[in-house]
MMTF fields as JSON, N, C-alpha, C and O atoms, coordinates in Angstrom:
{
  "mmtfVersion": "1.0.0",
  "mmtfProducer": "UNKNOWN",
  "numBonds": 439,
  "numAtoms": 440,
  "numGroups": 110,
  "numChains": 1,
  "numModels": 1,
  "chainsPerModel": [1],
  "groupsPerChain": [110],
  "chainIdList": ["A"],
  "bondAtomList": [4, 2, 8, 6, 12, 10, 16, 14, 20, 18, 24, 22, 28, 26, 32, 30, 36, 34, 40, 38, 44, 42, 48, 46, 52, 50, 56, 54, 60, 58, 64, 62, 68, 66, 72, 70, 76, 74, 80, 78, 84, 82, 88, 86, 92, 90, 96, 94, 100, 98, 104, 102, 108, 106, 112, 110, 116, 114, 120, 118, 124, 122, 128, 126, 132, 130, 136, 134, 140, 138, 144, 142, 148, 146, 152, 150, 156, 154, 160, 158, 164, 162, 168, 166, 172, 170, 176, 174, 180, 178, 184, 182, 188, 186, 192, 190, 196, 194, 200, 198, 204, 202, 208, 206, 212, 210, 216, 214, 220, 218, 224, 222, 228, 226, 232, 230, 236, 234, 240, 238, 244, 242, 248, 246, 252, 250, 256, 254, 260, 258, 264, 262, 268, 266, 272, 270, 276, 274, 280, 278, 284, 282, 288, 286, 292, 290, 296, 294, 300, 298, 304, 302, 308, 306, 312, 310, 316, 314, 320, 318, 324, 322, 328, 326, 332, 330, 336, 334, 340, 338, 344, 342, 348, 346, 352, 350, 356, 354, 360, 358, 364, 362, 368, 366, 372, 370, 376, 374, 380, 378, 384, 382, 388, 386, 392, 390, 396, 394, 400, 398, 404, 402, 408, 406, 412, 410, 416, 414, 420, 418, 424, 422, 428, 426, 432, 430, 436, 434],
  "bondOrderList": [1, 1, 1, 1, 1, 1, 1, 1, 1, 1, 1, 1, 1, 1, 1, 1, 1, 1, 1, 1, 1, 1, 1, 1, 1, 1, 1, 1, 1, 1, 1, 1, 1, 1, 1, 1, 1, 1, 1, 1, 1, 1, 1, 1, 1, 1, 1, 1, 1, 1, 1, 1, 1, 1, 1, 1, 1, 1, 1, 1, 1, 1, 1, 1, 1, 1, 1, 1, 1, 1, 1, 1, 1, 1, 1, 1, 1, 1, 1, 1, 1, 1, 1, 1, 1, 1, 1, 1, 1, 1, 1, 1, 1, 1, 1, 1, 1, 1, 1, 1, 1, 1, 1, 1, 1, 1, 1, 1, 1],
  "groupList": [{"groupName": "MET", "atomNameList": ["N", "CA", "C", "O"], "elementList": ["N", "C", "C", "O"], "formalChargeList": [0, 0, 0, 0], "bondAtomList": [1, 0, 2, 1, 3, 2], "bondOrderList": [1, 1, 2], "singleLetterCode": "M", "chemCompType": "L-PEPTIDE LINKING"}, {"groupName": "ASP", "atomNameList": ["N", "CA", "C", "O"], "elementList": ["N", "C", "C", "O"], "formalChargeList": [0, 0, 0, 0], "bondAtomList": [1, 0, 2, 1, 3, 2], "bondOrderList": [1, 1, 2], "singleLetterCode": "D", "chemCompType": "L-PEPTIDE LINKING"}, {"groupName": "GLN", "atomNameList": ["N", "CA", "C", "O"], "elementList": ["N", "C", "C", "O"], "formalChargeList": [0, 0, 0, 0], "bondAtomList": [1, 0, 2, 1, 3, 2], "bondOrderList": [1, 1, 2], "singleLetterCode": "Q", "chemCompType": "L-PEPTIDE LINKING"}, {"groupName": "THR", "atomNameList": ["N", "CA", "C", "O"], "elementList": ["N", "C", "C", "O"], "formalChargeList": [0, 0, 0, 0], "bondAtomList": [1, 0, 2, 1, 3, 2], "bondOrderList": [1, 1, 2], "singleLetterCode": "T", "chemCompType": "L-PEPTIDE LINKING"}, {"groupName": "LEU", "atomNameList": ["N", "CA", "C", "O"], "elementList": ["N", "C", "C", "O"], "formalChargeList": [0, 0, 0, 0], "bondAtomList": [1, 0, 2, 1, 3, 2], "bondOrderList": [1, 1, 2], "singleLetterCode": "L", "chemCompType": "L-PEPTIDE LINKING"}, {"groupName": "ILE", "atomNameList": ["N", "CA", "C", "O"], "elementList": ["N", "C", "C", "O"], "formalChargeList": [0, 0, 0, 0], "bondAtomList": [1, 0, 2, 1, 3, 2], "bondOrderList": [1, 1, 2], "singleLetterCode": "I", "chemCompType": "L-PEPTIDE LINKING"}, {"groupName": "TRP", "atomNameList": ["N", "CA", "C", "O"], "elementList": ["N", "C", "C", "O"], "formalChargeList": [0, 0, 0, 0], "bondAtomList": [1, 0, 2, 1, 3, 2], "bondOrderList": [1, 1, 2], "singleLetterCode": "W", "chemCompType": "L-PEPTIDE LINKING"}, {"groupName": "VAL", "atomNameList": ["N", "CA", "C", "O"], "elementList": ["N", "C", "C", "O"], "formalChargeList": [0, 0, 0, 0], "bondAtomList": [1, 0, 2, 1, 3, 2], "bondOrderList": [1, 1, 2], "singleLetterCode": "V", "chemCompType": "L-PEPTIDE LINKING"}, {"groupName": "GLY", "atomNameList": ["N", "CA", "C", "O"], "elementList": ["N", "C", "C", "O"], "formalChargeList": [0, 0, 0, 0], "bondAtomList": [1, 0, 2, 1, 3, 2], "bondOrderList": [1, 1, 2], "singleLetterCode": "G", "chemCompType": "PEPTIDE LINKING"}, {"groupName": "ALA", "atomNameList": ["N", "CA", "C", "O"], "elementList": ["N", "C", "C", "O"], "formalChargeList": [0, 0, 0, 0], "bondAtomList": [1, 0, 2, 1, 3, 2], "bondOrderList": [1, 1, 2], "singleLetterCode": "A", "chemCompType": "L-PEPTIDE LINKING"}, {"groupName": "SER", "atomNameList": ["N", "CA", "C", "O"], "elementList": ["N", "C", "C", "O"], "formalChargeList": [0, 0, 0, 0], "bondAtomList": [1, 0, 2, 1, 3, 2], "bondOrderList": [1, 1, 2], "singleLetterCode": "S", "chemCompType": "L-PEPTIDE LINKING"}, {"groupName": "PHE", "atomNameList": ["N", "CA", "C", "O"], "elementList": ["N", "C", "C", "O"], "formalChargeList": [0, 0, 0, 0], "bondAtomList": [1, 0, 2, 1, 3, 2], "bondOrderList": [1, 1, 2], "singleLetterCode": "F", "chemCompType": "L-PEPTIDE LINKING"}, {"groupName": "PRO", "atomNameList": ["N", "CA", "C", "O"], "elementList": ["N", "C", "C", "O"], "formalChargeList": [0, 0, 0, 0], "bondAtomList": [1, 0, 2, 1, 3, 2], "bondOrderList": [1, 1, 2], "singleLetterCode": "P", "chemCompType": "L-PEPTIDE LINKING"}, {"groupName": "ARG", "atomNameList": ["N", "CA", "C", "O"], "elementList": ["N", "C", "C", "O"], "formalChargeList": [0, 0, 0, 0], "bondAtomList": [1, 0, 2, 1, 3, 2], "bondOrderList": [1, 1, 2], "singleLetterCode": "R", "chemCompType": "L-PEPTIDE LINKING"}, {"groupName": "HIS", "atomNameList": ["N", "CA", "C", "O"], "elementList": ["N", "C", "C", "O"], "formalChargeList": [0, 0, 0, 0], "bondAtomList": [1, 0, 2, 1, 3, 2], "bondOrderList": [1, 1, 2], "singleLetterCode": "H", "chemCompType": "L-PEPTIDE LINKING"}, {"groupName": "LYS", "atomNameList": ["N", "CA", "C", "O"], "elementList": ["N", "C", "C", "O"], "formalChargeList": [0, 0, 0, 0], "bondAtomList": [1, 0, 2, 1, 3, 2], "bondOrderList": [1, 1, 2], "singleLetterCode": "K", "chemCompType": "L-PEPTIDE LINKING"}, {"groupName": "GLU", "atomNameList": ["N", "CA", "C", "O"], "elementList": ["N", "C", "C", "O"], "formalChargeList": [0, 0, 0, 0], "bondAtomList": [1, 0, 2, 1, 3, 2], "bondOrderList": [1, 1, 2], "singleLetterCode": "E", "chemCompType": "L-PEPTIDE LINKING"}, {"groupName": "ASN", "atomNameList": ["N", "CA", "C", "O"], "elementList": ["N", "C", "C", "O"], "formalChargeList": [0, 0, 0, 0], "bondAtomList": [1, 0, 2, 1, 3, 2], "bondOrderList": [1, 1, 2], "singleLetterCode": "N", "chemCompType": "L-PEPTIDE LINKING"}, {"groupName": "CYS", "atomNameList": ["N", "CA", "C", "O"], "elementList": ["N", "C", "C", "O"], "formalChargeList": [0, 0, 0, 0], "bondAtomList": [1, 0, 2, 1, 3, 2], "bondOrderList": [1, 1, 2], "singleLetterCode": "C", "chemCompType": "L-PEPTIDE LINKING"}, {"groupName": "TYR", "atomNameList": ["N", "CA", "C", "O"], "elementList": ["N", "C", "C", "O"], "formalChargeList": [0, 0, 0, 0], "bondAtomList": [1, 0, 2, 1, 3, 2], "bondOrderList": [1, 1, 2], "singleLetterCode": "Y", "chemCompType": "L-PEPTIDE LINKING"}],
  "groupTypeList": [0, 1, 2, 3, 4, 5, 4, 6, 5, 5, 7, 8, 0, 6, 9, 7, 10, 11, 4, 12, 13, 0, 4, 12, 4, 2, 4, 4, 10, 8, 13, 2, 4, 14, 12, 4, 7, 9, 9, 6, 4, 15, 4, 7, 12, 9, 9, 7, 4, 12, 9, 5, 4, 7, 12, 4, 7, 4, 4, 16, 15, 8, 16, 8, 8, 3, 4, 14, 11, 17, 9, 4, 11, 4, 5, 3, 3, 4, 5, 18, 11, 12, 4, 9, 9, 15, 19, 15, 10, 4, 10, 4, 12, 7, 7, 4, 8, 0, 9, 4, 7, 9, 9, 8, 13, 6, 5, 11, 12, 7],
  "groupIdList": [1, 2, 3, 4, 5, 6, 7, 8, 9, 10, 11, 12, 13, 14, 15, 16, 17, 18, 19, 20, 21, 22, 23, 24, 25, 26, 27, 28, 29, 30, 31, 32, 33, 34, 35, 36, 37, 38, 39, 40, 41, 42, 43, 44, 45, 46, 47, 48, 49, 50, 51, 52, 53, 54, 55, 56, 57, 58, 59, 60, 61, 62, 63, 64, 65, 66, 67, 68, 69, 70, 71, 72, 73, 74, 75, 76, 77, 78, 79, 80, 81, 82, 83, 84, 85, 86, 87, 88, 89, 90, 91, 92, 93, 94, 95, 96, 97, 98, 99, 100, 101, 102, 103, 104, 105, 106, 107, 108, 109, 110],
  "secStructList": [7, 7, 6, 6, 6, 2, 2, 2, 2, 2, 2, 2, 2, 2, 2, 2, 2, 2, 2, 2, 2, 2, 2, 2, 2, 2, 2, 2, 6, 6, 7, 7, 7, 7, 2, 2, 2, 2, 2, 2, 2, 2, 1, 1, 2, 2, 2, 2, 2, 2, 2, 2, 2, 6, 6, 6, 1, 1, 5, 7, 7, 7, 6, 6, 1, 7, 7, 7, 5, 7, 2, 2, 2, 2, 2, 2, 2, 2, 2, 2, 2, 2, 2, 2, 2, 2, 2, 1, 7, 1, 6, 6, 2, 2, 2, 2, 2, 2, 2, 2, 2, 2, 2, 2, 2, 2, 2, 1, 7, 7],
  "xCoordList": [-41.033, -42.415, -44.021, -44.633, -44.056, -45.12, -46.172, -46.313, -46.651, -47.3, -48.747, -49.391, -49.363, -51.137, -50.818, -51.696, -49.168, -49.231, -49.502, -50.521, -48.432, -48.575, -50.053, -50.361, -50.955, -52.25, -53.811, -54.946, -53.103, -53.804, -53.211, -53.927, -52.423, -51.755, -52.444, -52.563, -52.721, -53.015, -54.743, -55.428, -55.152, -56.954, -56.736, -57.417, -56.203, -55.981, -56.216, -56.999, -55.252, -55.104, -56.202, -56.677, -56.62, -57.962, -59.005, -59.934, -59.223, -60.281, -60.509, -61.614, -59.146, -58.855, -59.075, -59.618, -58.55, -58.707, -60.039, -60.537, -60.64, -61.976, -63.303, -64.334, -63.205, -64.693, -65.181, -66.397, -64.23, -64.527, -65.155, -66.171, -64.706, -65.235, -66.371, -67.316, -66.448, -67.877, -68.959, -70.058, -68.61, -69.692, -70.473, -71.69, -70.062, -71.361, -71.898, -73.092, -70.991, -72.104, -73.35, -74.538, -72.688, -74.046, -75.214, -76.374, -74.784, -75.837, -76.378, -77.45, -75.585, -76.334, -76.782, -77.752, -76.537, -77.419, -78.926, -79.384, -79.338, -80.703, -81.268, -82.379, -80.461, -81.191, -80.907, -79.927, -81.756, -81.166, -80.866, -81.333, -79.819, -79.015, -79.816, -80.338, -79.716, -80.091, -79.41, -78.29, -79.999, -79.015, -77.56, -76.524, -77.791, -76.539, -75.038, -73.884, -75.444, -74.767, -74.085, -72.876, -75.38, -75.125, -73.648, -72.471, -74.454, -73.626, -72.058, -71.035, -72.033, -70.511, -69.833, -68.658, -70.467, -69.784, -68.939, -68.109, -69.569, -69.082, -67.914, -67.111, -67.774, -66.632, -65.495, -64.525, -65.329, -64.265, -63.379, -62.438, -63.203, -62.171, -61.16, -59.974, -62.265, -60.708, -60.503, -60.015, -60.843, -60.32, -59.153, -58.256, -59.573, -58.58, -57.05, -56.159, -56.891, -56.133, -55.333, -54.281, -55.562, -54.437, -53.817, -52.631, -55.06, -54.793, -52.97, -51.897, -53.169, -52.062, -50.885, -49.752, -51.058, -49.769, -49.311, -48.201, -49.926, -49.31, -48.143, -47.51, -47.779, -46.351, -45.624, -44.484, -46.27, -45.154, -44.749, -43.694, -45.599, -45.52, -44.19, -43.096, -44.525, -43.593, -42.213, -41.296, -41.814, -41.142, -40.8, -41.585, -39.294, -38.859, -37.651, -36.835, -37.108, -36.786, -35.082, -34.981, -34.361, -32.9, -31.467, -31.61, -30.813, -29.779, -29.0, -28.345, -29.12, -28.841, -30.141, -30.131, -31.151, -32.461, -32.886, -33.956, -32.01, -32.936, -33.57, -33.338, -34.509, -35.312, -35.186, -33.983, -35.35, -35.407, -36.936, -37.917, -37.017, -38.137, -38.052, -37.085, -39.587, -39.237, -40.346, -41.54, -39.798, -40.673, -41.52, -42.324, -40.733, -41.447, -42.719, -43.556, -43.264, -44.32, -45.231, -46.444, -44.612, -45.172, -46.309, -47.528, -44.938, -45.632, -47.088, -48.06, -46.568, -47.485, -49.203, -50.297, -48.565, -50.064, -50.745, -51.93, -49.769, -50.583, -51.744, -52.904, -51.315, -51.708, -53.061, -54.173, -52.854, -53.776, -55.186, -56.402, -54.192, -55.332, -56.992, -58.068, -56.737, -57.996, -58.531, -59.734, -57.737, -59.365, -59.92, -60.707, -59.195, -59.494, -60.753, -61.874, -60.382, -61.756, -63.254, -64.418, -62.748, -63.857, -64.5, -65.729, -63.959, -64.337, -64.802, -65.228, -64.736, -64.927, -64.571, -65.261, -63.36, -62.765, -61.241, -60.57, -60.956, -59.27, -58.976, -57.988, -59.72, -58.432, -58.445, -58.018, -58.661, -57.964, -56.733, -55.766, -56.804, -55.415, -54.728, -53.985, -54.87, -53.897, -52.893, -51.668, -54.166, -53.36, -52.54, -51.352, -53.148, -52.166, -51.047, -49.967, -51.138, -50.251, -48.748, -47.635, -48.853, -48.087, -47.106, -45.885, -48.396, -47.25, -47.022, -46.994, -46.93, -46.417, -45.107, -44.032, -45.255, -43.636, -42.703, -41.492, -43.583, -42.596, -42.084, -40.862, -42.578, -42.321, -41.135, -40.01, -41.266, -40.47, -39.546, -38.692, -39.455, -37.951, -37.549, -36.699, -38.024, -37.398, -36.897, -35.866, -37.349, -36.702, -35.957, -35.258, -36.123, -34.822, -34.636, -35.275, -33.533, -33.092, -31.929, -31.005, -32.497, -31.854, -30.375, -29.806],
  "yCoordList": [42.273, 42.338, 41.182, 40.873, 41.054, 39.998, 40.89, 42.106, 39.973, 40.595, 40.894, 41.826, 39.611, 39.864, 41.178, 42.018, 41.301, 42.716, 43.663, 44.328, 43.987, 45.024, 45.343, 46.405, 43.956, 44.807, 45.204, 45.454, 45.1, 45.348, 47.008, 48.008, 46.993, 48.051, 49.438, 50.625, 48.974, 49.305, 49.51, 50.428, 48.345, 48.531, 49.74, 50.738, 49.788, 50.768, 52.152, 52.981, 52.318, 53.722, 54.31, 55.445, 52.916, 53.576, 53.778, 54.372, 53.523, 53.294, 54.381, 54.923, 54.951, 56.26, 57.522, 58.579, 57.217, 58.494, 58.486, 59.571, 57.402, 57.269, 57.334, 57.741, 56.819, 56.657, 57.894, 58.079, 58.937, 60.049, 60.717, 61.251, 60.941, 61.328, 60.969, 61.751, 59.657, 59.078, 58.721, 58.513, 58.63, 58.835, 60.078, 59.903, 61.278, 62.519, 62.329, 62.411, 62.108, 62.156, 61.223, 61.517, 59.934, 59.248, 59.369, 59.003, 59.88, 60.385, 61.471, 61.765, 62.452, 64.002, 63.823, 64.554, 63.358, 63.207, 63.123, 62.442, 63.911, 64.383, 64.732, 64.321, 65.588, 66.404, 67.958, 68.383, 68.573, 69.767, 70.149, 69.659, 71.329, 71.398, 73.038, 73.843, 73.106, 74.657, 75.51, 75.197, 76.801, 78.116, 78.488, 78.95, 78.167, 78.687, 77.519, 77.893, 76.325, 76.065, 75.976, 75.795, 76.189, 76.303, 77.365, 77.172, 78.571, 79.676, 79.142, 79.315, 78.589, 78.053, 77.598, 77.953, 76.483, 75.743, 76.263, 75.667, 77.637, 77.959, 78.952, 79.379, 79.384, 79.571, 78.885, 79.549, 77.951, 76.589, 77.021, 76.265, 77.304, 77.295, 78.662, 78.82, 79.37, 80.604, 80.605, 81.624, 79.506, 79.008, 78.084, 78.028, 77.393, 76.279, 76.858, 76.803, 77.675, 78.457, 78.727, 78.086, 79.857, 80.252, 79.09, 78.805, 78.453, 77.18, 76.774, 77.007, 76.204, 75.227, 76.285, 75.819, 78.084, 78.3, 79.022, 79.357, 79.799, 80.506, 79.57, 79.421, 78.785, 78.386, 77.661, 77.268, 77.433, 77.386, 79.037, 79.19, 80.134, 81.273, 81.947, 82.369, 81.894, 82.984, 82.235, 82.926, 81.047, 80.239, 79.088, 78.154, 79.19, 78.0, 77.362, 78.09, 75.765, 74.991, 75.703, 75.675, 76.069, 76.322, 75.367, 74.145, 75.645, 74.414, 73.981, 74.83, 72.883, 72.34, 72.524, 72.3, 72.914, 72.557, 73.848, 73.939, 75.048, 76.618, 77.258, 77.224, 77.929, 78.718, 79.75, 79.849, 80.535, 81.516, 82.131, 81.387, 83.442, 84.239, 84.271, 84.495, 83.927, 83.784, 84.709, 84.409, 85.932, 86.968, 87.285, 88.126, 85.855, 85.405, 84.587, 84.759, 83.929, 82.838, 84.287, 84.382, 85.161, 85.98, 86.968, 87.144, 87.529, 88.778, 87.873, 88.345, 86.485, 85.698, 85.739, 85.969, 85.347, 84.868, 86.385, 86.587, 87.374, 88.956, 89.045, 89.345, 88.743, 88.797, 87.849, 88.35, 86.365, 85.636, 85.577, 85.45, 85.756, 85.541, 86.35, 85.833, 87.85, 88.775, 87.867, 87.613, 87.424, 86.874, 84.923, 84.215, 84.64, 83.509, 84.13, 83.638, 84.958, 85.0, 85.89, 85.514, 86.724, 87.658, 86.344, 86.412, 85.208, 84.095, 82.879, 81.933, 82.854, 81.777, 80.426, 79.415, 80.744, 79.383, 79.19, 80.042, 78.546, 77.785, 78.025, 78.751, 77.515, 77.562, 78.615, 78.532, 79.564, 80.975, 81.421, 81.856, 81.28, 82.045, 80.536, 80.809, 79.283, 78.645, 78.642, 78.514, 78.895, 78.958, 80.358, 80.34, 81.486, 82.665, 82.515, 82.826, 81.972, 81.856, 80.909, 81.421, 79.953, 78.917, 79.838, 79.906, 80.536, 81.438, 82.981, 84.008, 82.939, 84.527, 83.63, 84.183, 82.553, 81.925, 81.417, 81.553, 80.882, 80.321, 81.797, 81.717, 83.209, 84.453, 84.503, 84.376, 84.693, 85.439, 84.537, 84.945, 83.112, 82.505, 82.351, 81.512, 83.01, 83.079, 84.443, 84.533, 85.514, 86.548, 87.15, 88.139, 86.477, 86.672, 85.261, 84.779, 84.421, 83.509, 83.301, 84.043, 81.855, 81.709, 81.054, 80.949],
  "zCoordList": [151.366, 152.064, 151.611, 150.589, 152.264, 152.11, 150.622, 150.491, 149.862, 148.924, 149.229, 148.747, 150.452, 151.122, 152.141, 152.339, 152.917, 153.451, 152.681, 152.869, 151.394, 150.664, 149.854, 149.313, 149.951, 149.226, 150.131, 149.726, 151.745, 153.043, 152.989, 152.921, 153.015, 153.003, 151.699, 152.003, 150.604, 149.476, 149.611, 149.16, 150.376, 150.88, 152.044, 151.81, 152.816, 153.98, 153.436, 153.9, 152.149, 152.029, 151.295, 151.348, 150.335, 149.338, 150.268, 149.72, 151.451, 152.696, 153.155, 153.195, 153.68, 154.52, 153.453, 153.775, 152.106, 151.2, 150.498, 150.197, 150.219, 149.363, 150.095, 149.56, 151.622, 152.318, 152.829, 152.861, 153.314, 153.64, 152.928, 153.374, 151.383, 150.033, 149.798, 149.692, 149.674, 149.255, 149.87, 149.356, 151.18, 152.177, 152.105, 152.031, 152.11, 152.645, 150.945, 150.659, 150.066, 149.024, 149.134, 149.261, 149.043, 149.342, 150.535, 150.342, 151.672, 152.546, 152.329, 152.858, 151.317, 151.261, 149.655, 149.454, 148.888, 147.069, 147.786, 148.703, 147.118, 146.838, 148.07, 148.403, 148.888, 150.06, 149.744, 149.132, 150.179, 150.072, 151.189, 152.217, 151.135, 152.211, 152.676, 151.905, 153.733, 154.526, 153.798, 153.393, 153.492, 152.603, 153.545, 153.068, 154.926, 155.36, 155.094, 154.882, 155.175, 155.026, 154.011, 153.867, 152.878, 151.258, 151.23, 150.925, 151.731, 151.728, 152.382, 151.72, 153.529, 153.815, 153.133, 153.041, 152.3, 151.552, 150.039, 149.353, 149.892, 148.697, 149.24, 148.411, 150.777, 151.081, 151.108, 151.473, 150.883, 151.568, 150.087, 150.331, 149.496, 148.08, 148.796, 149.087, 148.848, 149.555, 151.076, 151.566, 151.932, 152.568, 152.892, 153.733, 151.852, 151.495, 151.277, 152.125, 149.375, 149.428, 150.168, 150.168, 151.138, 152.339, 153.231, 153.398, 153.803, 154.734, 153.989, 154.544, 152.775, 151.806, 151.751, 151.866, 151.539, 151.077, 151.6, 151.185, 152.973, 153.673, 153.613, 152.567, 154.988, 154.87, 153.993, 154.241, 152.868, 151.663, 151.095, 150.479, 151.338, 150.849, 151.856, 151.481, 152.67, 153.725, 153.883, 153.44, 154.376, 154.399, 153.441, 153.277, 152.636, 152.088, 152.322, 152.888, 151.966, 152.534, 151.517, 150.29, 152.159, 151.379, 151.438, 151.478, 151.441, 151.358, 152.875, 153.479, 153.285, 154.546, 155.457, 156.667, 154.815, 155.542, 156.032, 156.634, 155.794, 156.62, 155.63, 154.421, 156.315, 156.365, 155.431, 155.671, 154.649, 153.709, 153.429, 153.397, 153.247, 152.931, 151.186, 150.458, 150.827, 149.035, 148.575, 148.571, 148.166, 147.704, 146.437, 146.035, 145.923, 143.995, 144.65, 143.764, 145.501, 146.077, 146.952, 146.767, 147.725, 148.519, 147.157, 147.138, 145.942, 145.356, 144.217, 143.628, 144.35, 143.429, 143.791, 143.276, 145.036, 146.523, 146.397, 146.128, 146.643, 147.082, 145.774, 146.052, 144.233, 143.377, 143.376, 143.208, 143.588, 143.307, 144.358, 144.209, 145.53, 146.595, 146.472, 146.772, 145.899, 145.88, 144.74, 144.682, 143.921, 142.802, 143.205, 142.577, 144.325, 144.52, 145.657, 145.777, 146.186, 147.419, 146.096, 145.956, 145.6, 144.551, 143.761, 143.717, 143.15, 142.153, 142.817, 142.154, 144.241, 145.321, 144.193, 144.062, 143.491, 142.328, 142.56, 143.142, 142.293, 142.406, 141.484, 141.372, 140.215, 138.566, 138.17, 137.019, 138.382, 137.595, 138.245, 137.619, 139.748, 140.987, 140.2, 139.257, 140.439, 140.394, 139.074, 139.067, 137.507, 136.655, 136.614, 136.291, 136.923, 137.054, 137.765, 137.26, 139.158, 140.12, 139.266, 139.385, 138.693, 138.088, 136.664, 136.522, 135.65, 134.999, 135.648, 134.971, 136.509, 137.517, 138.046, 138.28, 138.169, 139.272, 137.837, 137.663, 137.039, 135.716, 135.175, 135.059, 134.773, 134.107, 135.118, 134.634, 136.618, 137.625, 137.271, 136.483, 137.733, 137.277, 135.964, 135.668, 135.216, 133.866, 133.762, 133.097, 134.238, 134.615, 135.296, 135.075, 136.238, 137.633, 138.047, 138.982, 137.172, 137.323, 138.878, 139.212, 139.656, 140.691, 140.774, 141.86]
}
């Protein structure tokens, strides 16, 4: 692969990942958000967590690509999701979830 092409690919990946994050910051910095928008943005962490986790929690790829139910991830999610919704933060649920999965795998090795 040509070195110039690799450079353009890297620049393109930078543009599609960095610019959508930086442009809103530049456009909205120093402005006061409407209270309704600010309240809506505070709910984003509690909405992002289930959107990412639901497909991963309910089904897991097994041998041969077959999908099967994963009780350990479901139990961990049922414990951590209310914390994310209550505190509107992902730090505590992520750390607690990692600890619960690690403990579950240690207690019930597969």
